[in-house]
FINUNU-21699 format. One record per residue (C-alpha): residue in three letters; x, y negated, z negated; residue number from 1. Coordinates in steps of 0.02 Angstrom, whole numbers, padded with zeros to 5 digits, m for minus. Example, Ala and Ser with C-alpha at 12.3 -4.5 7.8 and 13.67 -1.06 7.14 Angstrom:
ala 00615 00225 m00390 1
ser 00684 00053 m00357 2
//
This chain:
unk m00132 00439 00237 1
unk 00014 00536 00238 2
unk 00149 00459 00134 3
unk 00341 00521 00115 4
unk 00407 00445 m00053 5
unk 00576 00451 m00059 6
unk 00610 00423 m00247 7
unk 00723 00477 m00392 8
unk 00580 00480 m00507 9
unk 00432 00382 m00438 10
unk 00313 00403 m00597 11
unk 00214 00265 m00584 12
unk 00200 00263 m00406 13
unk 00145 00442 m00385 14
unk 00018 00419 m00514 15
unk m00043 00273 m00416 16
unk m00045 00352 m00246 17
unk m00118 00498 m00325 18
unk m00300 00398 m00390 19
unk m00319 00334 m00192 20
unk m00493 00390 m00120 21
unk m00525 00262 00006 22
unk m00407 00326 00088 23
unk m00345 00463 m00019 24
unk m00149 00490 m00017 25
unk m00056 00646 00031 26
unk 00123 00631 m00055 27
unk 00275 00713 m00011 28
unk 00425 00684 m00117 29
unk 00603 00687 m00093 30
unk 00760 00623 m00165 31
unk 00898 00488 m00069 32
unk 01005 00670 m00077 33
unk 00870 00765 m00005 34
unk 00790 00682 00125 35
unk 00833 00731 00298 36
unk 00751 00679 00476 37
unk 00646 00817 00483 38
unk 00539 00738 00338 39
unk 00474 00603 00438 40
unk 00369 00738 00553 41
unk 00183 00703 00527 42
unk 00201 00544 00408 43
unk 00109 00383 00412 44
unk 00211 00290 00277 45
unk 00373 00322 00203 46
unk 00421 00229 00028 47
unk 00590 00212 m00013 48
unk 00592 00175 m00180 49
unk 00744 00082 m00257 50
unk 00885 00193 m00175 51
unk 01042 00183 m00072 52
unk 01041 00145 00107 53
unk 01001 00299 00204 54
unk 01155 00365 00302 55
unk 01181 00286 00472 56
unk 01096 00438 00559 57
unk 00939 00423 00446 58
unk 00914 00246 00483 59
unk 00913 00268 00668 60
unk 00775 00404 00621 61
unk 00698 00274 00510 62
unk 00691 00144 00649 63
unk 00636 00267 00777 64
unk 00480 00333 00672 65
unk 00448 00122 00644 66
unk 00446 00092 00815 67
unk 00342 00246 00869 68
unk 00207 00164 00738 69
unk 00241 00214 00569 70
unk 00264 00097 00411 71
unk 00393 00080 00322 72
unk 00416 00011 00121 73
unk 00584 m00019 00052 74
unk 00585 m00072 m00149 75
unk 00762 m00133 m00167 76
unk 00791 m00122 m00366 77
unk 00940 m00077 m00469 78
unk 01004 00073 m00388 79
unk 00986 m00015 m00204 80
unk 01168 m00085 m00176 81
unk 01176 m00218 m00065 82
unk 01342 m00160 00007 83
unk 01259 00000 00096 84
unk 01106 m00113 00156 85
unk 01210 m00233 00219 86
unk 01327 m00108 00310 87
unk 01193 00001 00382 88
unk 01019 m00060 00337 89
unk 01023 m00243 00376 90
unk 00939 m00228 00552 91
unk 00805 m00112 00502 92
unk 00752 m00234 00357 93
unk 00796 m00381 00467 94
unk 00881 m00459 00339 95
unk 01003 m00466 00213 96
unk 00993 m00413 00017 97
unk 01129 m00478 m00100 98
unk 01163 m00493 m00283 99
unk 01029 m00495 m00437 100
unk 00933 m00646 m00489 101
unk 00928 m00626 m00683 102
unk 00760 m00721 m00757 103
unk 00767 m00631 m00932 104
unk 00817 m00789 m01017 105
unk 00651 m00876 m00960 106
unk 00535 m00751 m00980 107
unk 00525 m00690 m00807 108
unk 00469 m00756 m00649 109
unk 00298 m00756 m00563 110
unk 00233 m00726 m00396 111
unk 00174 m00882 m00316 112
unk 00158 m00944 m00130 113
unk 00040 m00778 m00067 114
unk m00004 m00756 00104 115
unk m00180 m00747 00043 116
unk m00252 m00696 00230 117
unk m00120 m00535 00243 118
unk m00221 m00385 00219 119
unk m00113 m00338 00071 120
unk m00177 m00497 m00037 121
unk m00335 m00511 00030 122
unk m00437 m00419 m00075 123
unk m00372 m00536 m00213 124
unk m00472 m00663 m00118 125
unk m00633 m00647 m00210 126
unk m00682 m00686 m00383 127
unk m00636 m00593 m00542 128
unk m00545 m00486 m00428 129
unk m00372 m00487 m00518 130
unk m00217 m00606 m00537 131
unk m00062 m00552 m00459 132
unk 00034 m00698 m00563 133
unk 00000 m00618 m00722 134
unk 00174 m00496 m00672 135
unk 00332 m00543 m00750 136
unk 00492 m00504 m00658 137
unk 00640 m00508 m00764 138
unk 00759 m00477 m00612 139
unk 00749 m00443 m00417 140
unk 00882 m00441 m00272 141
unk 00907 m00604 m00172 142
unk 00837 m00580 00017 143
unk 00876 m00700 00165 144
unk 00756 m00634 00309 145
unk 00824 m00632 00472 146
unk 00752 m00681 00646 147
unk 00560 m00587 00657 148
unk 00534 m00585 00471 149
unk 00382 m00670 00370 150
unk 00391 m00693 00190 151
unk 00221 m00644 00124 152
unk 00265 m00684 m00074 153
unk 00385 m00773 m00153 154
unk 00437 m00800 m00342 155
unk 00412 m00958 m00429 156
unk 00600 m01019 m00400 157
unk 00570 m00986 m00215 158
unk 00648 m00831 m00203 159
unk 00589 m00702 m00080 160
unk 00465 m00565 m00166 161
unk 00388 m00506 m00006 162
unk 00445 m00494 00177 163
unk 00373 m00410 00336 164
unk 00454 m00379 00519 165
unk 00363 m00301 00657 166
unk 00461 m00170 00744 167
unk 00394 m00073 00893 168
unk 00221 m00031 00851 169
unk 00267 m00008 00665 170
unk 00297 m00127 00513 171
unk 00417 m00141 00404 172
unk 00403 m00207 00219 173
unk 00523 m00268 00093 174
unk 00498 m00290 m00098 175
unk 00650 m00365 m00199 176
unk 00613 m00300 m00356 177
unk 00587 m00115 m00424 178
unk 00420 m00024 m00445 179
unk 00450 00070 m00618 180
unk 00429 m00061 m00736 181
unk 00624 m00077 m00780 182
unk 00662 m00244 m00679 183
unk 00458 m00303 m00704 184
unk 00288 m00256 m00777 185
unk 00189 m00276 m00618 186
unk 00167 m00063 m00617 187
unk 00071 m00090 m00791 188
unk m00033 m00228 m00739 189
unk m00215 m00197 m00676 190
unk m00160 m00271 m00494 191
unk m00036 m00153 m00472 192
unk m00148 m00008 m00416 193
unk m00259 m00108 m00283 194
unk m00098 m00206 m00220 195
unk m00022 m00043 m00181 196
unk m00172 00052 m00118 197
unk m00194 m00096 00001 198
unk m00001 m00116 00076 199
unk 00003 00073 00108 200
unk m00158 00089 00190 201
unk m00096 m00071 00284 202
unk 00061 00015 00334 203
unk m00020 00167 00397 204
unk m00148 00064 00488 205
unk m00285 00132 00419 206
unk m00468 00076 00453 207
unk m00601 00111 00348 208
unk m00753 00193 00443 209
unk m00905 00092 00479 210
unk m01050 00148 00363 211
unk m01220 00152 00478 212
//
């Protein structure tokens, strides 16, 4: 699966995706400053890891990429200023991102209300397959889903953690915290690797080959 990772660092993401075997992931990395429309060619999934909203022209290219069947994963962390996303990317995300919610004082929020039937989480339905509620989220961004967006996971205070919308033949998934062990500790939890692999494979439309 061809993955374009747009990140200033992305250490945890790069290492986790490099361990993929079913399917394996081929990673191309760009930063928000070096990303161009030509980089989308040949990719199955684009992962925007905690950066500012792309320029208007790139937002249009990303919309076309998703409409044609691509997958887009957007992580809204500390570098994702809401002003840019509201001005240029709200239609792409099908929702409005906002200020930071700080849960440090009460030792962090936990994930709850998961859509267990969703491909991103169904791997955790089996006994002893991992508990996503063990991760602590010390900060996250508010997100108000618009029409056509579905909430796949919430925090224990009701805030949106993961939302999805269909766009043409592809899908956009929004994650409202970081993926770098700063705003939360998900990246060092055992569930991080299968969660990321499942979600990226789902966005790529990957189907495991049937064995005889």
